[in-house]
N, C-alpha and C positions, 0 to 999 in steps of 0.2 A: 521476633519483632516484625511488625508490618515493614513492607519493603520501601513503602514511601515514607514512612516515619525514618527509616534507616538511612534513605537517601538524603532526608533533610539534616541529620545528624551529619553525615559525611561531609554534606555542604557548609555546615557551620566549623567544621575542620579545616576549610579551606580546599577540599577535594572537589574538582570538576565533575559535575555529575550530568549525563544527557538522559533527560526524562523519558520515558518510553511508555509510560503509564497509559491507561485509557484515557481519551480525552472526548470532551463533549463539545462540538462546535458552538462558536459564541456568534453564529449568524443563522437566519431561516435558509431553508433550503430554497434555492433560486426557482422561481417560477417555471423555465423552461424545463428544470430537471424533474418536477413535480408533473408537468403535462408530458414528458417523455415516459415516466413510469406509467401514470394511468394510461397512456397509449399501449404501451408493452403490454399490459394486464388486460387490456380491452382486445388486443390482437392474440392473446392465447402465447404470449412469451412468457411462460411461467415454469420452464423446464431448466436444469442445469445446461451451462454451456460446456464448450471444450475446456479440459482441466487448465489449458494455457491462456485461455479466455478467447472472445471471438476473433477469429481471422482477420476480419472487416477492421476492427477496432486497433490491433496490432500492427495490421498493413498502415493504417492511417498515422499511427506513432511513427512508424519509420518514415513515412513521407514527411512528417513535422521535422523529425531531427534530421533530415537531408536537407529541406529548404530553410530551415533555421540556421543549422549548425554545419552544413555540407558534409554531414557524415552517413554513411551508408551502413544501415543495419538490416538485417533479414528479420523478418516476422517472428522466426523459429527462435531469435535470439531475445523476444519478449515476454514476459509473463505477466498476466492481470491477475491482481488478486482483491479480494474483497474489502482490503483495507490495509493498514500500515502493517498491523499486528502478524497478519497470516505473512505478510512479505517479509519482515523482520524474523519471524519463525524460520522461513525458508533460508535466508540470508544465513542466518546463525547456524542451522543445521549443516550448511556447506561449509562453514568458514572455522567454525570451533570444534576441535578435538576433545577427547576425553583429558581432564586433568588441565585444560587451559584455564587461566585464571581471566575471569569476567568480570 
């Protein structure tokens, strides 16, 4: 049975389901993102980055959390992923053990 079909069946039975299937944004890519992507390509930034993500980005995220929430985070505590699915895979691989019910 298709996973989404099973999820809908469980919802009809009153079971709360958190949907994590592949999504399609319902909005266009912002122009500033398109421009940044084009500039990165033109500047030759076409290779893989560090597996945790760019240090500059992780540092900026830490600064945001400090100024917004007054929370100190080390850049080594931040992981940048290419989307939600890889992040969830990493999270689940750490938290879920053999024979856990999911």
